[in-house]
Structures are given as C-alpha cells and as structure tokens.
C-alpha positions in Angstrom: 109.1 25.2 157.0 106.3 21.7 157.0 106.7 18.8 158.7 104.6 16.4 161.5 104.4 15.5 164.5 107.4 12.4 165.2 109.5 13.3 162.1 113.1 13.5 162.3 114.3 14.9 159.0 117.2 17.3 159.6 117.2 20.6 158.9 120.8 20.2 157.2 122.3 17.4 155.7 123.4 15.4 159.2 127.5 14.8 160.0 128.7 10.9 158.9 127.6 8.8 161.6 124.7 10.3 163.0 122.0 8.2 163.9 119.2 8.2 165.1 114.8 6.8 165.3 113.1 7.3 161.4 109.9 8.7 161.4 108.1 5.2 161.7 110.3 4.4 164.4 107.8 2.8 167.8 107.2 5.9 170.5 106.4 5.8 173.9 103.6 6.3 175.1 101.9 9.0 175.3 105.1 11.1 174.2 103.6 13.4 171.8 100.8 14.5 174.1 99.5 17.9 172.8 99.5 20.5 175.1 97.3 24.2 174.3 100.5 26.9 173.2 103.2 24.4 173.9 105.8 26.5 175.4 104.3 29.5 174.9 105.4 30.4 171.7 103.4 32.6 169.9 104.2 35.4 168.7 104.7 36.6 165.0 106.3 35.5 162.8 109.2 37.8 163.1 112.4 37.5 161.9 115.1 37.5 165.0 119.1 37.5 165.5 120.3 34.3 166.6 123.1 34.0 168.6 124.6 30.4 169.8 128.4 31.2 172.2 130.1 28.0 172.7 133.2 26.9 174.5 134.2 26.0 170.5 131.9 28.2 168.3 130.3 31.5 168.0 127.6 31.4 165.4 125.0 34.1 164.8 121.9 34.2 162.1 118.8 35.9 161.3 116.3 33.0 161.5 112.4 34.0 159.9 109.8 33.2 161.5 109.7 29.7 160.1 112.8 28.5 161.7 114.5 29.3 158.2 118.2 31.5 158.2 118.7 33.6 156.8 122.0 34.7 156.4 124.6 33.0 158.9 128.6 33.3 160.3 130.7 32.1 163.0 134.2 31.5 164.0 135.9 29.5 166.6 135.7 31.2 170.1 139.0 33.0 171.3 141.0 30.8 173.9 141.2 34.0 175.6 141.4 34.9 179.3 140.8 38.8 178.2 137.0 38.7 178.2 136.7 42.0 175.7 138.7 39.7 173.0 136.6 37.2 173.3 133.2 39.8 173.1 135.5 41.4 170.3 135.1 38.7 167.9 131.4 38.4 168.5 130.4 41.7 168.1 132.2 41.1 164.6 130.2 38.4 163.5 127.1 39.9 164.6 127.8 43.5 163.1 128.8 41.2 159.9 125.0 39.3 159.9 123.1 42.5 161.0 124.9 44.1 158.0 123.8 41.1 155.3 120.7 40.7 156.5 117.9 41.3 154.4 115.3 42.1 157.2 115.7 43.5 160.4 115.5 41.5 163.0 112.2 42.5 165.7 114.8 40.7 168.3 117.5 39.0 170.1 118.1 35.3 171.0 121.3 34.0 173.1 122.0 30.4 174.2 125.2 30.7 175.8 127.0 27.8 177.7 126.8 28.2 181.6 126.3 28.4 183.9 124.7 32.3 184.5 121.9 34.8 186.2 118.6 34.7 185.5 117.9 36.0 181.3 122.0 35.7 181.2 122.1 39.2 182.5 126.0 37.9 183.5 127.5 34.7 182.6 129.9 32.2 183.8 130.3 29.6 181.2 133.0 26.8 182.6 134.1 26.4 178.7 135.3 30.0 178.3 138.1 31.0 180.6 137.6 35.1 180.1 134.2 35.3 181.3 133.3 35.2 184.4 130.2 37.5 185.7 130.5 38.4 181.9 127.5 41.0 181.1 126.3 39.6 178.3 122.7 40.5 177.8 123.2 44.3 178.6 126.2 43.9 176.2 124.6 43.0 173.1 121.7 45.2 173.7 123.6 48.1 173.8 125.4 46.6 170.0 122.7 45.7 168.7 119.6 48.0 169.8 116.9 45.4 170.3 115.5 43.4 172.8 118.1 40.6 173.9 116.9 37.4 175.7 119.5 35.1 176.8 119.4 31.3 178.1 121.5 28.1 178.3 122.0 26.8 174.9 120.8 23.4 175.8 117.8 24.9 177.2 117.4 26.7 173.9 118.0 23.3 171.9 114.9 21.7 173.6 112.9 25.3 172.8 114.1 24.4 169.2 113.5 21.0 169.7 110.1 21.4 170.8 109.3 24.2 168.4 110.6 23.1 164.8 112.1 19.6 165.5 112.0 16.2 166.9 109.7 17.4 170.2 107.3 18.8 168.3 103.7 18.4 169.9 106.0 16.7 172.6 104.3 17.6 176.5 107.8 16.1 178.4 111.1 15.4 176.7 114.8 16.5 177.8 117.1 17.8 175.1 120.5 17.3 176.0 124.1 18.7 174.1 127.2 16.3 173.7 129.8 18.4 172.7 132.5 20.5 174.4 130.4 20.8 177.5 127.3 18.7 178.3 123.9 20.4 179.5 120.9 20.2 178.9 116.9 21.5 178.8 114.0 19.8 180.4 110.3 20.7 179.2 107.5 19.1 181.6 103.7 19.5 181.2 105.2 21.4 178.2 107.0 24.5 179.9 110.8 24.5 180.1 112.1 24.2 183.6 114.2 27.2 184.1 114.7 26.3 188.6 115.9 29.5 190.8 118.5 31.1 188.9 117.6 29.8 185.2 119.9 27.1 185.9 118.3 23.5 185.6 119.1 20.6 183.6 122.5 20.8 183.7 122.9 17.3 183.3 125.8 17.9 182.4 126.6 17.7 186.0 125.4 14.8 187.3 127.7 12.6 188.6 128.2 9.4 186.8 131.7 7.8 188.2 131.4 8.7 191.8 135.9 7.9 191.6 136.0 10.2 188.8 137.7 12.0 186.9 137.5 15.7 188.7 135.0 18.0 187.0 135.8 21.9 185.9 132.8 22.9 188.3 134.7 21.4 191.3 132.9 18.4 191.5 133.9 14.4 190.6 132.8 12.7 188.1 130.8 14.5 186.7 129.0 12.9 182.9 130.5 16.5 181.6 134.2 15.1 183.4 133.8 11.9 181.8 132.3 12.4 178.0 132.6 15.4 177.0 134.9 16.8 173.9 137.0 17.8 176.1 137.1 15.4 179.0 137.6 12.8 175.8 140.8 14.9 174.0 142.0 14.5 178.2 141.9 10.8 178.4 142.8 9.4 175.3 145.2 12.1 174.4 144.1 12.8 170.6 141.1 14.7 169.8 137.1 13.5 170.6 136.4 13.0 166.8 138.9 9.9 166.3 138.0 7.9 169.7 137.7 4.4 168.8 134.8 2.6 169.5 134.9 1.0 172.8 135.4 4.7 173.6 132.9 6.1 171.7 130.1 2.9 173.5 131.4 4.2 176.9 130.7 7.9 176.2 127.1 6.6 175.4 127.0 4.3 178.9 127.4 7.2 181.0 124.8 9.1 178.8 123.0 6.9 179.3 123.4 6.3 182.4 122.8 10.0 183.0 119.3 10.0 181.3 118.3 7.2 183.3 118.7 8.7 186.2 116.1 12.0 184.9 114.0 9.9 183.9 113.4 7.5 186.7 112.8 11.7 188.4 111.1 13.2 186.3 108.6 10.8 184.4 109.8 11.6 180.9 110.2 9.0 178.0 112.7 10.7 175.4 115.3 12.3 175.3 117.2 13.7 172.6 120.6 14.8 172.2 122.8 16.8 169.2 126.8 17.9 169.3 129.1 17.0 167.9 130.2 13.8 170.0 127.0 12.8 169.8 126.1 12.4 166.7 129.7 11.7 165.7 130.1 8.5 167.3 126.3 7.7 165.6 125.4 3.6 166.2 128.3 3.0 168.4 126.8 6.1 170.9 122.9 5.0 171.2 123.1 1.7 171.1 125.0 2.0 173.8 122.8 4.6 175.6 119.9 2.6 175.0 121.0 -0.4 177.0 121.9 1.2 179.7 118.3 3.2 179.2 116.9 0.1 179.8 119.1 -1.8 182.1 118.4 1.2 184.9 114.8 2.4 184.4 113.3 -0.4 186.3 109.3 1.4 187.1 107.7 0.6 184.9 106.5 5.1 183.7 110.1 4.8 183.0 111.2 1.4 181.1 109.5 2.8 177.5 112.0 5.9 178.0 113.9 6.5 174.5 117.0 8.3 173.3 117.3 10.0 169.6 119.6 12.0 167.9 118.1 15.9 167.6 115.9 16.5 164.7 117.4 19.8 163.9 120.5 18.5 162.6 123.1 21.6 162.0 121.1 23.8 163.1 119.8 23.0 166.0 121.8 25.7 168.1 120.8 28.7 166.1 117.4 27.4 165.7 117.5 27.3 170.0 118.4 31.0 170.2 115.6 32.0 167.7 113.2 30.3 169.9 114.7 31.5 172.8 113.9 35.1 171.9 110.2 33.9 170.6 109.7 31.9 173.7 110.7 35.0 177.0 108.8 37.4 174.3 105.7 35.9 176.0 106.9 34.9 179.6 109.0 37.0 180.4 111.8 37.8 181.4 111.7 36.8 184.9 109.9 33.5 183.6 106.5 34.5 184.4 103.9 34.5 181.9 
C-alpha cells in the first residue's frame, strides 16, 4: 500500500454522504510529529486473520502485511441471548474465510465491542445480549489454532488509523467509532492507552447531557445513550440512517462536546471518527462537531483541535483488527514491551 503522511484517501469507496478533510487541509500544529517505532507495530509482514465483532455485524478477513484484504466474509450479529448461538455464527464465517484464504495466517487479531477483561479473555459487549464474560480469546484460539489477540474495536481502529490511515505518523490522536455503539482508542506519545483493565477510551460513556437518557451502562446522559444508532432509533422511532438534518447536527454537536473534553484533558489535537452514523451523516455531523469543539476548547493548546473522518473507509474495522495482532505481538498480551 502506498500513501503519505496526512493523506486521507479511503481504502474503499466511501459511503454516500461521507465527508472529511482533504489531504491539503490545514493540520493542527504538531499533529503529525514522528515518533520512533510508532505504536510498536514492527512484526514481519505476514498475513493475519482479522475479526471484527460489533452489535450489528461480524466480519472476518485475512489481511496481508501491507494491510490489503485478501478474502473476507460478514454476517449479521445474531440478536440472541444464547452465547453459543452468537459464537456459532462467528465460527461459520471464520471457517469459511480460512478455507478460502490463499495464505495461512500467522496470527489472529480481534476488535470487539466492550467492556472486556484485558486481552479479551472475557468480553461483555453492551450491544451483544448473549455475551456476558464470554471467553472470546480462548474460544477463537481453540477454533483456529492461532495465537489470538483481542482488544476493543475502537482501540483497534486507532491502531489501524495509525498504521495505514489518517493518523499515519501522528503521535497524539483519538479515533472514534460512532455506530450501533460508541467507543474510542486514544494514542498519546505514540502509545495506545490501555488503562488498568484494557478499557481506556470508552468515550461513549462520557456524560454529555447530565439529565439525558438512561444508558445501558447504568449511567444517564452518556454520549452512547444520546448519539449511537441504537439511541437515535429509540428516540425517533425510525432507523438512524433516515434521521433528519436537525438530528444529524445534534449528534455532531454532542460528539464534538465529548471530543472537546478529551482534548482539554489529554492535550491531543486530532480526532478521527468512523462508523455508520458519523460517516453517513456527513457534513451536517462534522460541521456541527467542529463548531462545538471550537466553542468548548478555550485553552491555548486545545484551540487547534480538529475532527475528521477516518481514512480507512469500510476497511477500517478489519485493518484495525489486523493491527491488534501486529501490535500485541510486539508489546505482549499484558501490554508491556
């Protein structure tokens, strides 16, 4: 794959209405400072099995060392409270992809909704009813015979954007997914933040409306309870994809509010956003988000914070999952080098 620092070319055709900055757009000062061995992804260029698990869909692919997808398959995530029923559907597409792959993967990387135990030993995605403390890593290892590394899907996206996407060469940034649920991965000083249990980056549970809707996490007014595709459908009574302009702008405003809080706290100036809600809402969403960031970021170091569409397009979740395998092979399952 070819590309230059700051290039925002999606790896696949973007969905209708997707917007973002162009390659010649102004960047915040220091946004693309180079750091040695960025994110620690220096394993040999071998193909890996990439698994993306979300509340709406599950997707599996074999991704080569250049980030190119060799074979892929996707399916709807079963809306079942039977944990084995959900895994059976995942098993089906994993086996299909391995059978059709032209190469033998060296490892397996997984991006999955959270929360989870460190390394994905167990996962409890809020948007997958059947999985509560489900032993995902070991089950996939038994199924594939590969070393398996699991991380939050939004943290996976952050790794992918830093490897081959819109944050390539950037040492401080956040990558968000605004879709069925909302999450983020945060990179500071060239390192992905994990936190004590591997759950750092749950920006979907930053409170943006103190008296807002009840959230599945138990809180109230969380970003995910206000802006996720699930929340939009519940409030409007219609699929999130057909929301009107005022709803799209409100979603952008609240995402901008959350980004501003993170930027003020952590001194990062770039937020990349992907996911069906954000990319589908396009200009209404991104312009409202940027306006809110400019309203809320009054500190000198935060005033140049920018929000942009992610650079990996529809391939982002799978490239991110592949990046998890590459990253964890270097830093180790406990997060230490």
